[in-house]
C-alpha positions as CSV (number, residue, x, y, z in Angstrom):
1,X,-2.9,-35.1,1.7
2,X,0.0,-33.3,3.1
3,X,2.5,-30.5,2.1
4,X,4.8,-32.7,0.5
5,X,1.9,-33.9,-2.0
6,X,0.9,-30.2,-3.2
7,X,4.4,-29.3,-4.0
8,X,4.6,-33.0,-5.9
9,X,1.7,-31.8,-7.4
10,X,2.5,-28.1,-8.5
11,X,5.9,-29.4,-9.9
12,X,4.1,-32.1,-12.2
13,X,1.6,-28.8,-13.2
14,X,5.1,-27.6,-14.7
15,X,6.7,-30.3,-16.1
16,X,3.3,-31.3,-17.9
17,X,3.3,-27.9,-19.8
18,X,0.4,-26.6,-18.3
19,X,1.7,-24.1,-16.5
20,X,3.2,-23.0,-20.2
21,X,-0.6,-23.1,-21.5
22,X,-1.9,-21.2,-19.0
23,X,0.5,-18.0,-19.0
24,X,0.8,-18.1,-23.4
25,X,-3.3,-17.8,-23.2
26,X,-2.6,-14.6,-20.9
27,X,-0.1,-13.2,-22.8
28,X,-1.8,-13.4,-26.2
29,X,-3.8,-10.7,-24.5
30,X,-2.6,-7.3,-26.3
31,X,-3.2,-5.6,-23.3
32,X,-1.6,-2.5,-23.2
33,X,-2.7,0.3,-20.9
34,X,-0.2,3.2,-22.1
35,X,-2.0,2.5,-25.9
36,X,-5.1,4.5,-27.0
37,X,-7.4,1.5,-28.0
38,X,-6.5,-1.1,-25.7
39,X,-10.2,-1.1,-24.1
40,X,-11.4,-4.1,-26.0
41,X,-8.1,-6.1,-24.5
42,X,-8.2,-5.0,-21.0
43,X,-12.1,-6.5,-20.5
44,X,-11.4,-9.4,-22.6
45,X,-8.6,-10.4,-20.5
46,X,-11.1,-10.4,-17.3
47,X,-14.0,-11.7,-19.0
48,X,-12.4,-14.1,-21.1
49,X,-9.5,-15.6,-19.2
50,X,-9.4,-14.9,-15.5
51,X,-13.0,-15.1,-14.6
52,X,-13.7,-18.1,-16.1
53,X,-10.7,-19.7,-14.1
54,X,-11.7,-19.0,-11.6
55,X,-15.3,-19.5,-11.4
56,X,-13.9,-23.1,-11.9
57,X,-12.3,-23.0,-8.2
58,X,-15.1,-21.8,-6.4
59,X,-14.6,-17.6,-6.7
60,X,-17.4,-15.7,-7.2
61,X,-16.3,-12.7,-9.7
62,X,-17.4,-9.4,-10.4
63,X,-15.6,-7.1,-12.4
64,X,-16.7,-3.3,-11.8
65,X,-15.7,0.2,-14.0
66,X,-13.3,2.6,-13.0
67,X,-14.2,5.4,-11.5
68,X,-11.6,7.1,-14.0
69,X,-13.5,7.0,-17.1
70,X,-9.9,6.9,-18.7
71,X,-8.8,3.8,-17.4
72,X,-9.5,-0.1,-16.8
73,X,-11.9,-1.8,-15.2
74,X,-10.9,-4.2,-11.9
75,X,-12.1,-7.4,-10.8
76,X,-13.1,-8.8,-7.4
77,X,-13.1,-12.3,-7.0
78,X,-13.9,-14.4,-3.5
79,X,-13.9,-17.3,-2.3
80,X,-15.1,-17.6,1.6
81,X,-15.0,-21.0,3.2
82,X,-15.2,-19.6,7.1
83,X,-16.5,-17.3,8.9
84,X,-13.8,-18.3,11.4
85,X,-10.7,-19.2,9.0
86,X,-7.9,-16.0,8.4
87,X,-9.1,-14.3,5.0
88,X,-6.1,-13.6,2.8
89,X,-6.3,-10.2,0.0
90,X,-4.0,-11.3,-2.9
91,X,-3.6,-8.6,-6.2
92,X,-1.8,-8.9,-9.7
93,X,-2.6,-6.7,-12.9
94,X,-3.2,-7.9,-16.2
95,X,-2.0,-4.8,-18.2
96,X,0.8,-4.3,-19.4
97,X,3.3,-1.8,-21.8
98,X,3.4,-1.6,-25.5
99,X,4.8,-4.6,-26.7
100,X,7.3,-2.7,-29.4
101,X,6.3,-5.5,-31.6
102,X,9.3,-5.3,-34.3
103,X,12.3,-4.5,-31.8
104,X,12.0,-7.8,-30.7
105,X,15.7,-10.2,-30.9
106,X,15.5,-12.9,-33.9
107,X,11.6,-11.3,-35.1
108,X,10.7,-13.0,-31.8
109,X,6.2,-11.7,-31.4
110,X,5.7,-10.0,-27.7
111,X,2.7,-12.1,-27.9
112,X,3.9,-15.2,-27.7
113,X,6.1,-17.5,-25.3
114,X,9.3,-18.2,-27.1
115,X,11.9,-20.3,-25.1
116,X,15.0,-20.3,-25.5
117,X,17.7,-21.8,-22.7
118,X,16.3,-21.3,-20.0
119,X,14.0,-17.7,-21.2
120,X,10.8,-17.3,-21.7
121,X,10.4,-14.3,-23.5
122,X,7.4,-12.5,-23.5
123,X,5.2,-9.4,-22.8
124,X,3.9,-9.9,-19.4
125,X,5.9,-12.9,-18.4
126,X,7.9,-11.1,-15.5
127,X,5.2,-8.5,-15.2
128,X,3.0,-9.1,-14.5
129,X,0.7,-12.4,-16.1
130,X,3.5,-14.5,-15.3
131,X,3.7,-13.7,-11.3
132,X,-0.2,-13.9,-10.8
133,X,-0.3,-17.1,-12.8
134,X,1.8,-18.8,-10.8
135,X,-0.3,-17.6,-7.5
136,X,-3.4,-18.7,-8.7
137,X,-1.7,-22.1,-10.1
138,X,-0.3,-22.7,-6.6
139,X,-4.1,-21.7,-5.0
140,X,-5.7,-24.1,-7.2
141,X,-3.1,-26.8,-6.0
142,X,-3.7,-26.8,-2.5
143,X,-7.7,-26.7,-3.2
144,X,-7.3,-30.0,-5.7
145,X,-4.8,-31.3,-2.3
146,X,-6.6,-30.5,0.6
147,X,-9.9,-30.2,-1.2
148,X,-10.6,-26.9,0.3
149,X,-8.1,-24.0,0.9
150,X,-8.4,-23.6,4.9
151,X,-8.4,-19.8,4.4
152,X,-10.5,-17.2,2.9
153,X,-9.3,-15.1,-0.4
154,X,-10.1,-12.3,-2.1
155,X,-8.6,-11.5,-5.4
156,X,-8.2,-7.7,-6.9
157,X,-6.4,-8.0,-10.7
158,X,-6.5,-4.5,-11.8
159,X,-5.9,-3.1,-15.4
160,X,-4.1,0.0,-15.6
161,X,-1.2,-0.5,-13.2
162,X,1.1,0.5,-16.1
163,X,-0.2,3.7,-16.1
164,X,0.0,4.7,-12.7
165,X,-3.2,2.5,-11.4
166,X,-5.3,5.7,-12.4
167,X,-8.8,5.1,-10.2
168,X,-7.5,2.2,-7.9
169,X,-7.5,4.3,-4.7
170,X,-10.5,5.7,-5.3
171,X,-12.1,2.0,-5.9
172,X,-10.7,0.6,-2.6
173,X,-11.5,3.7,-0.3
174,X,-15.6,3.4,-1.6
175,X,-15.4,-0.2,-1.7
176,X,-13.3,-1.1,2.1
177,X,-15.7,-3.8,3.3
178,X,-14.7,-6.0,-0.3
179,X,-11.4,-5.8,0.9
180,X,-11.5,-6.7,4.6
181,X,-8.6,-9.2,5.2
182,X,-6.3,-10.6,8.2
183,X,-3.0,-9.7,5.5
184,X,-2.2,-8.9,1.7
185,X,0.3,-11.3,0.1
186,X,0.6,-10.3,-3.8
187,X,3.8,-11.0,-6.3
188,X,5.5,-7.8,-8.6
189,X,8.7,-6.9,-8.9
190,X,12.3,-9.0,-8.9
191,X,14.2,-10.8,-6.2
192,X,17.0,-9.7,-5.4
193,X,19.0,-12.1,-7.0
194,X,17.5,-14.9,-9.7
195,X,18.4,-17.7,-7.4
196,X,17.8,-16.1,-4.1
197,X,13.7,-16.6,-2.8
198,X,13.1,-12.9,-1.9
199,X,10.2,-11.6,0.3
200,X,9.7,-7.5,0.7
201,X,7.1,-6.0,3.0
202,X,6.4,-2.5,1.2
203,X,8.1,-0.4,-1.5
204,X,9.6,3.2,-1.8
205,X,7.8,5.8,-3.0
206,X,8.5,8.1,-6.4
207,X,8.0,11.7,-6.7
208,X,8.0,13.2,-10.3
209,X,8.8,16.5,-11.0
210,X,9.7,18.6,-13.6
211,X,12.5,22.2,-13.4
212,X,12.3,24.6,-16.5
213,X,13.9,27.6,-16.9
214,X,13.3,29.9,-20.2
215,X,15.5,32.5,-20.5
216,X,14.8,34.3,-23.8
217,X,12.3,33.4,-26.8
218,X,13.7,31.7,-30.0
219,X,17.7,30.7,-30.0
220,X,20.0,33.2,-31.1
221,X,23.1,32.7,-33.4
222,X,25.9,32.0,-30.8
223,X,28.2,34.3,-32.8
224,X,26.1,37.2,-32.8
225,X,24.9,36.8,-28.9
226,X,27.2,34.4,-27.8
227,X,28.4,36.2,-24.5
228,X,25.4,38.4,-24.3
229,X,22.7,36.3,-23.4
230,X,21.7,33.4,-20.6
231,X,22.4,29.7,-21.8
232,X,19.5,28.6,-19.7
233,X,21.4,24.5,-20.0
234,X,24.5,26.2,-18.2
235,X,22.3,27.6,-15.5
236,X,20.0,24.2,-15.4
237,X,23.5,22.4,-14.9
238,X,24.9,24.2,-12.2
239,X,21.1,24.3,-10.6
240,X,21.4,20.3,-10.8
241,X,25.3,20.4,-8.9
242,X,23.6,22.4,-6.6
243,X,21.4,19.3,-5.7
244,X,23.5,16.6,-5.8
245,X,26.8,16.0,-5.7
246,X,29.5,13.7,-8.1
247,X,29.0,11.2,-6.4
248,X,25.2,11.1,-6.1
249,X,24.8,12.7,-2.8
250,X,21.7,14.6,-2.1
251,X,22.0,18.1,-1.4
252,X,18.6,19.5,-1.4
253,X,18.2,20.1,3.0
254,X,15.3,17.9,4.0
255,X,15.9,15.6,0.8
256,X,17.7,12.9,2.9
257,X,16.5,10.1,5.0
258,X,19.7,9.0,7.6
259,X,17.5,7.2,9.4
260,X,17.4,3.3,9.3
261,X,14.8,1.7,12.7
262,X,17.2,-1.4,14.2
263,X,15.0,-4.4,12.7
264,X,15.3,-2.7,9.4
265,X,19.0,-2.1,9.3
266,X,19.5,-5.8,10.7
267,X,17.4,-7.7,7.6
268,X,19.1,-5.3,5.3
269,X,22.8,-6.5,6.6
270,X,21.7,-9.7,5.4
271,X,21.6,-9.0,1.7
272,X,23.8,-8.7,-1.0
273,X,22.8,-6.4,-3.9
274,X,23.7,-6.1,-7.4
275,X,25.1,-9.2,-9.6
276,X,23.2,-12.0,-11.7
277,X,22.4,-12.2,-15.0
278,X,22.4,-8.9,-17.1
279,X,23.4,-6.7,-13.9
280,X,25.0,-3.2,-14.6
281,X,28.1,-2.8,-12.6
282,X,27.8,-1.4,-9.6
283,X,29.3,1.7,-8.6
284,X,30.2,1.9,-4.9
285,X,31.2,5.0,-4.2
286,X,27.7,6.1,-5.4
287,X,24.7,7.6,-3.2
288,X,25.0,8.0,0.3
289,X,28.1,8.2,1.6
290,X,27.9,6.1,5.2
291,X,25.3,3.9,4.1
292,X,26.1,0.5,2.4
293,X,25.4,-0.6,-0.8
294,X,22.3,-2.0,0.4
295,X,21.0,0.7,2.6
296,X,21.1,3.1,-0.6
297,X,19.0,1.1,-2.3
298,X,16.5,-0.4,0.2
299,X,16.7,2.5,3.3
300,X,17.5,5.9,1.6
301,X,16.1,8.3,-0.7
302,X,17.8,8.8,-4.0
303,X,17.6,11.9,-6.7
304,X,17.8,10.9,-10.6
305,X,17.8,13.0,-13.7
306,X,15.8,11.0,-16.0
307,X,15.6,13.3,-18.7
308,X,17.2,16.8,-19.6
309,X,17.3,18.7,-22.8
310,X,18.3,22.1,-24.1
311,X,18.6,23.4,-27.7
312,X,17.8,20.4,-30.2
313,X,20.0,17.3,-29.2
314,X,18.8,15.5,-32.5
315,X,19.9,18.4,-34.7
316,X,22.2,20.7,-32.9
317,X,22.6,24.5,-34.0
318,X,25.5,26.8,-33.7
319,X,22.7,29.0,-31.5
320,X,22.3,30.3,-28.0
321,X,18.8,27.8,-27.1
322,X,15.8,29.6,-25.5
323,X,14.7,26.9,-22.5
324,X,16.0,23.8,-20.4
325,X,14.1,21.6,-18.9
326,X,14.6,18.6,-16.3
327,X,12.8,15.6,-15.6
328,X,13.5,14.4,-12.4
329,X,12.6,12.1,-9.2
330,X,13.1,11.3,-6.1
331,X,12.8,7.7,-4.6
332,X,11.6,7.8,-0.9
333,X,11.6,5.7,2.3
334,X,8.9,6.2,4.8
335,X,9.7,9.0,7.3
336,X,9.9,11.5,4.7
337,X,7.3,13.9,4.3
338,X,5.8,13.9,0.7
339,X,4.0,17.1,0.8
340,X,6.9,18.9,1.5
341,X,9.8,18.2,-0.8
342,X,8.3,20.5,-3.4
343,X,8.5,23.5,-0.9
344,X,12.1,22.3,0.0
345,X,13.3,22.2,-3.4
346,X,11.8,25.6,-4.1
347,X,14.0,27.0,-1.2
348,X,16.6,25.3,-2.1
349,X,16.6,26.8,-5.8
350,X,15.9,30.4,-4.2
351,X,19.3,30.2,-1.6
352,X,21.1,29.3,-4.3
353,X,20.2,32.2,-6.7
354,X,17.7,29.9,-9.1
355,X,14.6,31.8,-8.5
356,X,14.1,31.9,-12.2
357,X,13.7,28.0,-12.4
358,X,9.9,27.1,-12.2
359,X,9.2,23.5,-10.8
360,X,5.9,21.5,-11.0
361,X,5.0,18.0,-10.0
362,X,3.8,15.7,-12.7
363,X,1.6,13.7,-10.8
364,X,0.4,12.5,-7.5
365,X,3.3,10.3,-5.7
366,X,3.6,6.9,-5.1
367,X,3.6,6.7,-1.2
368,X,6.4,4.8,1.0
369,X,5.7,2.0,2.8
370,X,7.2,-0.5,5.3
371,X,6.0,-3.5,7.2
372,X,8.5,-4.4,10.0
373,X,10.6,-7.6,10.1
374,X,9.3,-8.4,13.5
375,X,5.4,-8.3,12.5
376,X,4.0,-11.5,13.4
377,X,2.8,-12.3,9.5
378,X,6.4,-11.2,8.1
379,X,7.7,-13.6,10.4
380,X,5.1,-16.2,9.3
381,X,5.6,-15.4,5.8
382,X,9.7,-16.2,6.1
383,X,9.0,-19.3,8.2
384,X,7.2,-20.6,5.8
385,X,9.1,-19.9,2.6
386,X,12.2,-20.5,4.4
387,X,10.9,-24.1,4.8
388,X,9.9,-24.7,1.5
389,X,13.0,-23.6,-0.1
390,X,15.2,-25.3,2.7
391,X,17.4,-22.1,2.9
392,X,17.5,-18.8,4.5
393,X,15.6,-16.3,2.2
394,X,16.2,-12.5,1.4
395,X,14.1,-10.2,3.7
396,X,13.4,-6.4,2.1
397,X,12.0,-4.4,4.6
398,X,10.8,-2.4,1.1
399,X,11.3,-2.8,-2.6
400,X,13.5,-0.3,-3.9
401,X,11.2,0.4,-6.8
402,X,7.7,1.4,-6.3
403,X,3.8,-0.5,-6.0
404,X,0.8,1.2,-5.2
405,X,1.4,-0.3,-1.9
406,X,0.0,2.5,0.1
407,X,-3.5,1.5,-0.9
408,X,-3.5,-2.0,0.8
409,X,-1.0,-1.1,3.7
410,X,-2.3,2.8,4.8
411,X,-5.5,2.7,3.0
412,X,-6.9,-1.0,3.9
413,X,-4.8,-0.9,6.8
414,X,-3.3,-4.3,5.9
415,X,0.3,-6.4,6.8
416,X,2.0,-6.8,3.3
417,X,3.1,-9.5,2.1
418,X,5.2,-9.1,-1.3
419,X,6.7,-12.8,-3.0
420,X,8.2,-11.7,-6.4
421,X,9.2,-13.7,-9.2
422,X,11.1,-12.1,-11.5
423,X,14.5,-10.8,-11.2
424,X,15.8,-7.5,-12.4
425,X,17.7,-8.6,-15.4
426,X,14.4,-9.5,-16.6
427,X,13.9,-6.7,-19.5
428,X,10.2,-5.6,-18.5
429,X,9.0,-2.6,-20.1
430,X,11.5,-2.9,-22.8
431,X,11.7,-5.3,-26.2
432,X,12.9,-8.9,-24.5
433,X,10.7,-9.4,-21.7
434,X,11.2,-12.5,-19.8
435,X,10.7,-15.0,-17.1
436,X,13.7,-17.1,-15.7
437,X,12.3,-21.2,-16.3
438,X,14.3,-22.1,-13.0
439,X,12.5,-18.7,-10.8
440,X,9.0,-20.0,-12.5
441,X,9.8,-23.6,-11.1
442,X,10.8,-22.1,-7.5
443,X,7.9,-19.9,-7.4
444,X,5.2,-22.5,-7.9
445,X,7.2,-24.1,-5.2
446,X,7.5,-21.2,-2.4
447,X,3.7,-20.1,-3.3
448,X,2.1,-23.5,-3.2
449,X,3.9,-24.1,0.8
450,X,2.7,-20.4,1.5
451,X,-1.3,-21.5,0.8
452,X,-0.9,-24.7,2.2
453,X,0.5,-23.1,5.4
454,X,-2.4,-20.4,5.5
455,X,-4.6,-23.1,5.5
456,X,-3.0,-25.1,7.7
457,X,-3.6,-23.2,11.0
458,X,-0.8,-22.2,12.3
459,X,-1.4,-17.9,11.3
460,X,-1.0,-15.3,13.6
461,X,-3.9,-14.9,16.2
462,X,-6.2,-12.1,15.1
463,X,-5.9,-9.2,17.3
464,X,-8.3,-8.7,20.1
């Protein structure tokens, strides 16, 4: 049997409706991990859907409780064909954000697939049920075509990614033996363009924090006290202006990162950012001034104000508000010392006369990771995907967004490869989440070719 026969078989899987049927079953599980009372659905997705599917493919499956009592379980599924074969670890998450059931267009249900033209709507179609469904189906196709995979595989499915992956790092640290592998290959996030097959090898980190200024107790009439009392909203606005200029350049000493390795710069130089369906218009003058548009997203740090509140925006009063609060975050690349971000901000605010503003970090950060595009496994994957696509694919040294990739890259020490099956306009985390039919068909082909090549005996040699 041949690679081309496997690709033909996966194409038939899509055409005959099997992909839609499998995805529809999985979308129907209301695995809203950020809502109370979701525990039964999280467990059922593993027990009733994924375990039977993977057991039929010869996987040994075990469900583990989360080290965190308030978080969802983990599924580890393993298929071992030989000690001398390469081993891949792959990953997905079965939880989704809230469905926002009443807010979808045309009274669509988030828990059923609704097809409208080339869009397939449903909660989890893009993030992440559709993506791991594609990868498992492609693996099944290789197994059916070749009669074996030709490699060993460990699958990890978590049920809390949409809550920040609570317990994931502790679970992997306690079970390192389960996850010994030569390479990590998984799917999440968007392509750089809907019609452009994409690979990324890491992600920017994200550091969330809060800035708060409490100037006095309660609001006070502006006619009686205006000109006499500090307005915390005004002070906070000036504090923000000291941190970032009007065109998005970071001004906090030590928060910028302008060093780009040559291999990373060369990969990024081939990328075209923006465009595609549902894409907003780019401001070419925003961000790091001496970088290209692609470098600003994939190779620099960016500071964003997520929310800024003073007074009562829902019912403004003619009063001086008592406090102001800003919720901000920094997306950062490899080379940024995350432990210094808060001390650097404290020093900056004090230096500029904002010592009364308190700052707190919201939770543990997601750490930045990046695999060099010249790494043997990266080059192998790029070649395989390019062969299937029949064109040069887009290579991102790291995703602009954030994933718990540090668990796999740093804690487990694996070279990490991500092949995204969605696009930036998919409305993930919002009403009307969807996948594109064209991407799904392409992704099934790409992953079938990748799994086929992994078992064909031409993978990078194991380090001695």
